[in-house]
C-alpha positions as CSV (number, residue, x, y, z in Angstrom):
1,M,166.2,-24.1,255.4
2,F,164.8,-27.6,254.7
3,H,164.7,-26.7,251.0
4,K,168.4,-26.0,250.9
5,A,169.3,-29.0,253.2
6,A,167.4,-31.4,251.0
7,L,169.1,-30.1,247.9
8,L,172.6,-30.4,249.4
9,L,171.8,-33.9,250.6
10,A,170.6,-35.0,247.1
11,L,173.8,-33.4,245.6
12,A,176.0,-35.2,248.1
13,V,174.4,-38.6,247.4
14,F,174.6,-37.9,243.7
15,G,178.3,-37.0,244.0
16,A,179.0,-40.0,246.1
17,G,177.3,-42.2,243.5
18,I,179.3,-40.7,240.7
19,I,182.5,-41.4,242.6
20,I,181.5,-45.0,243.4
21,K,180.5,-45.7,239.8
22,V,183.7,-44.1,238.2
23,S,185.9,-45.8,240.7
24,A,184.3,-49.2,239.9
25,W,185.4,-48.7,236.3
26,F,189.0,-48.8,237.4
27,R,188.7,-51.3,240.3
28,Y,186.8,-54.1,238.6
29,S,187.0,-55.9,235.2
30,V,184.8,-58.2,233.2
31,G,187.7,-60.3,232.0
32,P,190.2,-62.5,233.9
33,E,191.7,-60.9,237.0
34,K,195.3,-59.9,236.3
35,A,197.8,-58.6,238.8
36,D,199.3,-56.1,236.2
37,L,195.9,-54.3,235.9
38,R,196.2,-52.3,239.1
39,V,194.0,-49.3,239.7
40,S,197.0,-46.9,239.4
41,R,198.1,-48.4,236.1
42,R,194.6,-48.2,234.7
43,I,194.1,-44.6,235.7
44,A,197.5,-43.7,234.2
45,A,196.6,-45.5,231.0
46,A,193.3,-43.7,230.8
47,L,194.9,-40.3,231.3
48,K,197.5,-41.1,228.6
49,G,194.8,-42.2,226.2
50,I,192.7,-39.0,226.9
51,G,195.8,-36.8,226.3
52,G,196.7,-38.7,223.2
53,T,193.2,-38.2,221.8
54,F,192.9,-34.4,222.5
55,F,196.3,-33.7,221.0
56,S,195.8,-35.7,217.8
57,R,193.5,-35.8,214.8
58,K,191.3,-38.2,216.8
59,V,189.7,-35.1,218.4
60,L,187.9,-34.5,215.1
61,T,186.5,-38.0,215.3
62,L,185.4,-37.2,218.9
63,I,183.6,-34.0,217.7
64,R,181.9,-35.9,214.9
65,T,180.7,-38.6,217.2
66,F,179.4,-36.1,219.7
67,F,177.2,-34.4,217.2
68,L,176.1,-37.3,215.0
69,E,175.8,-40.1,217.6
70,V,175.2,-38.3,220.9
71,I,173.2,-35.3,219.9
72,F,171.3,-36.5,216.8
73,Q,171.5,-40.3,217.6
74,S,172.0,-41.2,214.0
75,H,172.7,-44.9,214.9
76,V,169.3,-45.2,216.6
77,L,167.6,-43.5,213.6
78,K,169.1,-46.1,211.2
79,E,167.7,-48.9,213.3
80,D,164.2,-47.7,214.3
81,L,162.5,-44.5,213.4
82,L,159.9,-44.8,216.2
83,R,162.5,-45.5,218.8
84,W,164.6,-42.6,217.6
85,F,161.6,-40.2,217.9
86,A,160.9,-41.4,221.4
87,H,164.5,-40.9,222.4
88,M,164.6,-37.4,220.9
89,C,161.4,-36.5,222.7
90,I,162.6,-37.6,226.1
91,Y,166.1,-36.2,225.8
92,G,165.0,-33.0,224.1
93,G,162.3,-32.5,226.7
94,F,164.7,-33.1,229.6
95,A,167.2,-30.7,228.1
96,M,164.6,-28.0,227.8
97,L,163.4,-28.4,231.4
98,F,167.0,-28.7,232.7
99,F,168.1,-25.4,231.2
100,L,164.9,-23.4,231.2
101,H,163.4,-24.7,234.5
102,V,166.0,-26.3,236.8
103,L,168.9,-23.9,235.9
104,D,166.8,-20.9,235.0
105,N,168.4,-18.7,237.6
106,E,171.9,-19.9,236.7
107,V,171.6,-19.9,232.9
108,V,168.6,-18.0,231.5
109,V,168.9,-14.9,233.6
110,H,172.4,-14.3,232.1
111,F,170.9,-14.0,228.6
112,Y,167.5,-12.5,229.6
113,P,167.7,-10.3,232.7
114,E,164.0,-9.8,232.7
115,Y,163.3,-13.5,232.9
116,A,160.3,-14.8,234.7
117,S,159.0,-18.4,234.6
118,T,155.5,-17.2,233.9
119,L,156.5,-15.1,230.8
120,N,156.7,-16.3,227.2
121,P,158.5,-18.0,225.6
122,F,159.6,-19.6,228.8
123,L,156.1,-20.6,229.9
124,F,155.4,-22.2,226.6
125,L,158.8,-23.9,226.3
126,R,158.6,-25.4,229.8
127,D,155.2,-27.0,229.0
128,A,156.6,-28.1,225.6
129,G,159.5,-29.8,227.3
130,G,157.2,-31.7,229.7
131,A,154.9,-32.6,226.8
132,L,157.8,-34.0,224.8
133,I,158.7,-36.2,227.8
134,V,155.2,-37.5,228.1
135,I,155.1,-38.3,224.3
136,G,158.4,-40.1,224.6
137,I,157.4,-42.1,227.6
138,A,154.1,-43.0,225.9
139,L,155.9,-44.2,222.8
140,A,158.3,-46.2,225.0
141,I,155.4,-47.9,226.8
142,Y,153.8,-48.6,223.5
143,R,156.9,-50.3,222.1
144,R,157.5,-52.2,225.3
145,F,154.1,-53.4,226.4
146,I,151.9,-53.2,223.3
147,K,154.0,-53.6,220.2
148,Q,156.4,-56.0,222.0
149,T,158.7,-56.5,219.1
150,H,162.1,-55.6,220.5
151,R,162.6,-58.0,223.5
152,P,160.6,-60.2,225.8
153,M,161.6,-58.8,229.2
154,T,161.1,-55.6,231.1
155,S,163.2,-55.3,234.3
156,R,162.1,-53.6,237.5
157,M,164.7,-50.9,236.8
158,D,162.9,-50.1,233.5
159,I,159.6,-49.7,235.3
160,A,161.2,-47.7,238.1
161,A,162.7,-45.3,235.6
162,M,159.4,-44.7,233.9
163,V,157.6,-44.3,237.2
164,M,160.1,-41.8,238.6
165,V,160.1,-39.7,235.4
166,G,156.4,-39.9,235.2
167,A,155.9,-38.8,238.8
168,I,158.1,-35.7,238.3
169,V,156.3,-34.7,235.1
170,L,152.8,-35.4,236.4
171,S,153.4,-33.6,239.6
172,G,154.8,-30.7,237.7
173,F,151.8,-30.4,235.4
174,L,149.4,-30.8,238.4
175,L,151.3,-28.1,240.3
176,E,151.0,-25.7,237.4
177,A,147.3,-26.5,237.0
178,T,146.5,-25.9,240.7
179,K,148.5,-22.6,240.6
180,I,146.4,-21.5,237.6
181,T,143.1,-22.1,239.5
182,S,144.3,-21.2,243.0
183,E,142.7,-18.1,244.5
184,S,145.2,-18.0,247.4
185,T,148.1,-18.0,244.9
186,F,146.5,-15.1,243.1
187,Q,145.9,-13.2,246.3
188,R,149.5,-13.6,247.4
189,M,150.7,-12.5,244.0
190,A,148.5,-9.5,244.0
191,E,149.6,-8.5,247.5
192,E,153.3,-9.0,246.8
193,Y,153.7,-7.7,243.3
194,A,150.6,-5.6,242.4
195,G,150.6,-3.9,245.8
196,Q,146.8,-3.5,245.7
197,T,145.2,-2.1,248.7
198,D,142.0,-0.7,247.1
199,A,139.3,-3.3,247.4
200,P,137.3,-2.4,244.2
201,E,140.5,-2.3,242.1
202,L,141.7,-5.6,243.5
203,Q,138.2,-7.1,242.8
204,A,138.4,-5.8,239.2
205,L,141.9,-7.4,238.8
206,E,140.6,-10.7,240.2
207,S,137.6,-10.6,237.9
208,Y,140.0,-10.1,234.9
209,W,142.1,-13.1,236.1
210,V,139.0,-15.3,236.6
211,E,137.9,-14.4,233.1
212,N,141.2,-14.7,231.3
213,F,143.7,-16.7,233.4
214,G,141.6,-19.5,234.8
215,V,141.6,-18.5,238.4
216,V,138.7,-20.0,240.4
217,S,137.4,-17.5,242.9
218,S,135.2,-18.4,245.9
219,S,133.5,-15.0,245.9
220,L,133.4,-14.0,242.2
221,R,131.5,-15.6,239.4
222,G,131.1,-14.6,235.8
223,P,129.9,-13.2,233.6
224,F,131.5,-9.8,234.4
225,D,130.5,-6.5,233.0
226,K,132.8,-4.8,230.5
227,A,133.7,-1.9,232.7
228,T,135.0,-4.2,235.5
229,L,137.0,-6.3,233.0
230,A,138.4,-3.1,231.4
231,E,139.5,-1.8,234.8
232,G,141.0,-5.2,235.7
233,K,142.9,-5.3,232.4
234,T,144.3,-1.8,233.0
235,S,145.4,-2.9,236.5
236,H,146.9,-6.1,235.0
237,Q,148.9,-4.2,232.4
238,I,150.3,-1.9,235.0
239,N,151.1,-4.4,237.7
240,C,151.2,-7.9,236.3
241,A,151.9,-8.0,232.6
242,Q,155.6,-7.6,233.0
243,C,155.8,-11.0,234.7
244,H,152.7,-12.9,233.6
245,S,151.8,-14.0,230.0
246,S,148.4,-15.5,229.4
247,A,148.0,-18.8,231.2
248,Q,146.9,-20.5,228.0
249,W,150.6,-20.4,226.9
250,G,151.2,-23.1,229.5
251,F,149.0,-25.2,227.3
252,V,149.4,-28.5,229.2
253,G,148.9,-27.1,232.7
254,Y,146.0,-25.0,231.5
255,A,144.3,-28.0,229.8
256,V,144.7,-30.0,233.1
257,S,143.2,-27.1,235.1
258,I,140.0,-27.1,233.2
259,P,138.5,-30.3,234.6
260,M,139.9,-29.4,238.0
261,R,137.8,-26.2,238.2
262,P,134.7,-27.7,239.9
263,V,136.8,-28.8,242.9
264,A,139.5,-26.1,242.7
265,S,138.3,-24.2,245.7
266,A,138.2,-27.3,247.9
267,L,141.7,-28.3,246.7
268,D,143.0,-24.8,247.3
269,G,141.6,-24.8,250.8
270,A,143.2,-28.1,251.5
271,G,146.6,-26.7,250.6
272,I,147.1,-28.9,247.5
273,T,149.5,-26.4,245.9
274,F,151.8,-26.7,248.8
275,F,151.6,-30.5,248.8
276,L,152.3,-30.7,245.0
277,M,155.1,-28.3,245.2
278,W,156.9,-30.4,247.7
279,A,156.0,-33.6,245.9
280,H,157.5,-32.3,242.7
281,Y,160.6,-30.9,244.5
282,L,161.3,-34.0,246.5
283,S,160.7,-36.4,243.7
284,S,163.1,-34.4,241.6
285,L,165.7,-34.5,244.4
286,F,165.1,-38.2,244.8
287,L,165.7,-38.8,241.1
288,L,168.9,-36.7,241.3
289,A,170.2,-38.7,244.3
290,Y,169.2,-42.1,242.8
291,L,170.4,-41.3,239.3
292,P,174.0,-42.8,239.6
293,F,172.5,-46.0,240.9
294,S,169.7,-46.4,238.4
295,K,169.4,-47.4,234.8
296,M,169.1,-43.7,233.9
297,F,172.8,-43.3,234.6
298,H,173.2,-44.2,231.0
299,I,172.4,-40.6,230.1
300,F,176.0,-39.9,231.1
301,T,177.7,-43.1,230.3
302,T,176.2,-43.8,226.9
303,P,177.6,-40.6,225.3
304,L,180.9,-41.4,227.0
305,S,180.9,-45.0,225.6
306,L,180.1,-43.8,222.1
307,M,183.0,-41.3,222.2
308,V,185.5,-43.7,223.8
309,N,184.8,-46.5,221.3
310,S,185.0,-44.1,218.4
311,V,188.7,-43.3,219.2
312,M,190.0,-46.5,220.6
313,D,192.1,-48.3,218.0
314,G,191.5,-52.1,217.8
315,Q,191.7,-53.8,221.1
316,G,193.7,-50.9,222.7
317,A,195.9,-51.2,225.8
318,P,194.7,-54.1,228.1
319,A,194.3,-51.6,231.0
320,N,192.1,-49.3,228.9
321,V,190.1,-52.3,227.5
322,A,189.3,-53.4,231.1
323,T,188.2,-49.9,232.0
324,R,186.2,-49.4,228.8
325,Q,184.3,-52.6,229.4
326,M,183.3,-51.6,232.9
327,L,182.1,-48.3,231.4
328,E,180.1,-50.2,228.8
329,L,178.2,-52.2,231.4
330,D,176.9,-48.9,232.8
331,A,176.3,-47.5,229.3
332,C,173.8,-50.2,228.5
333,M,170.3,-48.7,228.4
334,H,168.6,-52.1,228.3
335,C,166.8,-51.1,225.1
336,G,166.8,-54.6,223.6
337,A,168.2,-53.7,220.2
338,C,170.9,-56.3,220.6
339,T,168.4,-59.0,221.4
340,L,166.3,-58.1,218.4
341,R,169.3,-58.7,216.2
342,C,170.7,-61.7,218.1
343,S,171.2,-64.9,215.9
344,V,170.5,-67.2,218.8
345,A,167.8,-65.3,220.8
346,V,165.2,-67.7,219.4
347,T,166.7,-70.5,221.5
348,F,165.3,-68.6,224.6
349,L,161.9,-70.1,223.6
350,E,163.3,-73.6,224.2
351,F,165.8,-72.8,227.0
352,P,164.3,-70.2,229.4
353,N,167.6,-68.8,230.4
354,A,167.6,-65.0,230.3
355,N,171.4,-64.9,229.8
356,I,170.9,-66.2,226.3
357,L,169.5,-62.7,225.5
358,P,172.3,-60.1,225.1
359,S,170.3,-57.3,226.8
360,E,169.7,-59.5,229.9
361,K,173.2,-60.9,230.0
362,I,174.6,-57.4,230.9
363,A,173.0,-57.5,234.3
364,S,174.7,-60.9,235.1
365,L,178.0,-59.6,233.9
366,K,177.7,-56.6,236.3
367,K,177.5,-59.1,239.2
368,L,180.3,-61.2,237.8
369,A,182.6,-58.2,237.3
370,A,181.9,-56.8,240.8
371,G,183.0,-60.0,242.3
372,K,179.7,-61.0,243.8
373,V,179.4,-64.6,245.0
374,L,177.3,-66.5,242.5
375,D,176.2,-70.0,243.0
376,P,177.1,-72.7,240.5
377,K,173.6,-72.6,238.9
378,E,174.0,-68.9,238.2
379,L,177.4,-69.4,236.8
380,R,176.2,-72.2,234.5
381,A,173.4,-70.0,233.3
382,I,175.8,-67.2,232.4
383,Q,178.1,-69.7,230.7
384,Q,175.3,-71.2,228.7
385,G,174.2,-67.7,227.5
386,I,177.8,-66.9,226.5
387,V,178.7,-70.2,224.8
388,L,175.5,-70.3,222.7
389,C,176.7,-67.0,221.1
390,T,177.9,-67.5,217.5
391,N,180.2,-64.4,217.7
392,C,178.4,-63.0,214.6
393,N,178.6,-59.5,216.3
394,R,175.1,-58.5,215.0
395,C,174.4,-57.3,218.6
396,G,177.4,-55.1,218.6
397,V,176.6,-53.5,215.3
398,A,173.0,-52.8,216.4
399,C,174.0,-51.4,219.8
400,P,173.1,-47.6,219.9
401,A,175.5,-47.1,222.8
402,G,178.4,-48.4,220.7
403,I,179.2,-51.2,223.1
404,K,181.6,-53.9,221.8
405,L,179.4,-56.7,223.0
406,R,181.3,-59.5,221.4
407,D,184.4,-58.5,223.3
408,L,182.4,-58.4,226.5
409,W,181.1,-61.9,226.0
410,F,184.7,-63.1,225.3
411,S,186.1,-61.4,228.4
412,A,183.4,-62.9,230.6
413,R,184.0,-66.3,229.0
414,E,187.7,-66.2,230.0
415,R,186.7,-65.0,233.5
416,L,184.6,-68.1,234.0
417,L,187.3,-70.3,232.6
418,Q,189.8,-68.8,234.9
419,H,187.6,-69.9,237.8
420,S,187.8,-73.5,236.4
421,I,184.1,-73.5,235.2
422,E,184.4,-76.3,232.6
423,E,183.1,-75.4,229.2
424,Y,182.8,-78.3,226.9
425,Q,181.9,-76.2,223.9
426,L,185.5,-75.0,223.9
427,L,186.2,-78.3,222.2
428,S,183.9,-77.6,219.3
429,P,184.3,-75.4,216.2
430,L,181.9,-73.0,217.8
431,A,184.9,-71.8,219.9
432,Y,186.7,-70.4,216.8
433,Y,186.5,-66.8,218.0
434,R,188.5,-67.8,221.1
435,G,191.1,-69.2,218.7
436,L,191.2,-65.9,216.8
437,Q,191.9,-64.1,220.1
438,R,194.7,-66.5,221.1
439,D,197.4,-63.8,220.8
440,N,195.5,-61.9,223.6
441,I,195.6,-64.9,226.0
442,Q,198.6,-66.2,227.8
443,E,199.5,-69.7,226.6
444,N,198.8,-71.4,229.9
445,D,195.4,-69.6,230.2
446,Y,194.5,-70.7,226.7
447,Q,195.5,-74.3,226.9
448,K,194.4,-75.2,230.5
449,P,190.6,-74.9,229.9
450,L,190.9,-77.1,226.8
451,D,192.8,-79.8,228.7
452,L,190.3,-79.6,231.6
453,A,187.3,-79.9,229.3
454,L,188.9,-82.8,227.3
455,K,189.7,-84.6,230.5
456,K,186.2,-84.2,231.8
457,V,184.6,-85.4,228.6
458,A,186.9,-88.2,227.7
459,G,187.6,-89.5,231.2
460,D,191.0,-90.2,232.7
461,T,192.4,-92.5,230.0
462,S,193.7,-89.7,227.7
463,G,193.9,-92.4,225.0
464,K,196.7,-94.3,226.8
465,G,194.7,-96.9,228.8
466,P,194.1,-100.5,227.7
467,L,191.7,-101.1,224.9
468,R,188.4,-102.4,226.1
469,A,184.9,-102.5,224.6
470,G,182.4,-100.0,226.1
471,E,178.7,-100.1,226.4
472,K,176.5,-100.8,223.3
473,T,174.1,-97.9,223.9
474,M,176.2,-95.3,222.2
475,L,176.7,-97.4,219.1
476,G,173.0,-97.9,218.9
477,K,172.4,-94.2,219.1
478,L,174.9,-93.6,216.3
479,N,173.2,-96.2,214.1
480,T,169.8,-94.6,214.6
481,S,170.9,-91.0,214.1
482,I,169.7,-89.5,210.9
483,Q,173.1,-87.8,210.3
484,A,175.3,-90.7,211.6
485,N,173.5,-93.8,210.5
486,S,176.0,-94.6,207.7
487,L,178.8,-95.9,209.9
488,S,178.4,-99.5,208.9
489,E,179.4,-98.6,205.3
490,C,182.9,-97.7,206.3
491,Y,185.7,-100.2,205.3
492,R,188.7,-98.1,206.5
493,C,190.1,-97.1,203.2
494,V,191.9,-94.0,204.8
495,T,190.4,-91.6,202.2
496,C,189.0,-89.5,205.1
497,T,192.4,-89.2,206.7
498,N,194.1,-88.4,203.5
499,S,191.7,-85.6,202.7
500,C,191.7,-84.0,206.2
501,P,193.3,-80.6,206.4
502,V,193.8,-81.0,210.2
503,V,195.9,-84.2,209.6
504,H,198.0,-82.4,206.9
505,N,198.8,-79.6,209.4
506,F,201.2,-81.9,211.3
507,K,204.3,-83.8,210.3
508,H,203.4,-86.6,212.7
509,P,199.7,-86.3,213.1
510,G,199.3,-89.6,215.0
511,E,201.5,-88.3,217.8
512,V,199.6,-85.1,218.1
513,L,196.0,-86.0,217.3
514,G,195.8,-89.5,218.7
515,L,193.3,-91.5,216.6
516,L,193.0,-90.3,213.0
517,P,189.6,-90.1,211.2
518,H,189.7,-93.6,209.8
519,Q,190.9,-95.0,213.1
520,I,188.1,-93.2,214.9
521,M,185.6,-95.0,212.6
522,Y,187.2,-98.3,213.4
523,A,187.3,-97.6,217.1
524,I,183.6,-96.8,217.1
525,S,182.8,-100.1,215.6
526,L,184.8,-101.7,218.4
527,R,183.1,-99.5,221.0
528,Y,186.3,-98.1,222.3
529,W,184.6,-94.9,223.5
530,E,187.3,-93.8,225.9
531,Q,189.9,-93.8,223.1
532,V,187.5,-92.1,220.7
533,F,186.5,-89.3,223.1
534,S,190.1,-88.7,224.2
535,S,191.3,-88.3,220.7
536,K,192.3,-84.7,219.9
537,M,191.3,-85.4,216.3
538,L,187.6,-85.6,217.3
539,W,187.7,-82.2,219.0
540,D,190.0,-80.5,216.5
541,C,187.8,-81.3,213.6
542,L,187.0,-78.2,211.6
543,G,183.7,-79.4,210.2
544,C,184.9,-78.7,206.7
545,Y,183.2,-81.9,205.3
546,Q,186.3,-82.7,203.1
547,C,186.3,-86.3,204.5
548,Q,182.6,-86.7,204.0
549,D,182.6,-85.3,200.5
550,N,185.5,-87.5,199.4
551,C,184.3,-90.8,201.0
552,P,183.7,-93.4,198.3
553,Q,181.1,-95.2,200.5
554,R,179.3,-91.9,201.3
555,V,179.8,-92.4,205.0
556,S,178.8,-89.2,206.9
557,V,182.2,-88.9,208.6
558,T,181.8,-85.3,209.6
559,D,178.3,-85.8,210.9
560,I,179.4,-88.8,212.9
561,L,182.1,-86.7,214.5
562,Y,179.6,-84.0,215.3
563,E,177.2,-86.6,216.8
564,L,180.0,-88.0,218.9
565,K,180.9,-84.6,220.3
566,N,177.3,-83.8,221.0
567,R,176.7,-87.1,222.8
568,A,179.9,-86.6,224.9
569,I,179.1,-83.0,225.9
570,S,175.4,-83.8,226.6
571,R,176.4,-86.7,228.8
572,R,178.8,-84.6,230.9
573,Y,176.4,-81.6,231.0
574,D,173.6,-83.8,232.2
575,E,175.8,-84.9,235.1
576,L,176.5,-81.3,236.0
577,T,172.9,-80.1,235.9
């Protein structure tokens, strides 16, 4: 009764977890909150997309992705052979145990009516599945804690996943080992299946099992005479051979049972088999119930992410993009492949902000997407991790789950901007990817963060206040800068302005950009910092170096503009932090 109740409870929690997770894909979004992305609309868009896929040629792409990426994990194989082997061991082992052990009465018996878990090949395959999992976990531990080449962090969920899987496999092998050595288990088996009532015949059978099956008897010790073993073998073949192959075929359990033999009788008397049976059963049920809430949920979501991304064209419908990105957050297996390929991960050594690392940023995005209240410090940490990204997409290319990480970072960036979290790097050329995505952002949503950042950096003058000299410290810093120390050579010949592609982009550049390049140089010498920092020219500079390359005085015009922007942003950022 308790056995069935525990199973039903675990299944109920598992089912509730699945419902919670799947509903979150349609209720939340990584990007800006939009009124037109209602749950009903997102569900309708998803159903439309699924129908369009299955009734089109895309279904062939889906099948190809399933076999190459999901089953054979070709993407992981290209990246790291050792990691691929570990994955295949763990997933292959779990698949074998799931179908041959967990679902044996639902699956195997339909193909093999005479099935018994103690018969070959099932006995061997069950141990082989467990052994594969152990090998896979050992390789994962080696890569994570010993080799330490893929990423610098291991989360509590990573450790919890290893511990839970290890507990199930270990308790399973120990249970098998104690059953092999248990005299009471043999006696129950003999009474129930062999139907032995004749004491000498039962003793002969037990002698045979002690000799050949590893049973530890409290009353019988070898060596046994040949006649007794022959009689026991005959009894075994008549009564037991139909259901029991040699215990050695359960090679892991049998190997574990050998060192247990000296204490086997004491353990058997203490009821260790009963304890291990429930430990194995309850730990398995706990894992089942906890699965949707754990990192291991990716065994469902990663294949789904791979297949969804294989058939989604470009950006896709906004409703489906929002749903896909929530799915991708759950599909992340925290493997660290993205961090290993990240162009800016090395900056983590100087700025100990975990959000710089792509693999760690996902956890923060989950909180952000779920609408959890984050304090300003946490929001700034997320923002720093996102804005340092160069949008090179090396992380997305390396991701074995097929997650479009660059799009995730972009959506989260817009989410932060929507909440008026100033981002001064928007004013620099590093924000070019946002410019490429301009068509996907409403005009007001695109321009408002730019204006806010410019106002915060430049002050309230917007270039229209009275001219007045500022402090000398900034000019001194420019003169001592390695890149910007050529300012004094400028004599305002306008060559920089004439060669600037940004200036030539406008019919009346002075009205749009404020100060032009040569005017910025002059304003610097006069220390008119408010006018310099409020000039759009400073922040619209592409960094193409045309002005610097054409300057007859070899003034480092572009480097000076870079230095000015860095100084302005640094000053404002210091005030915030």
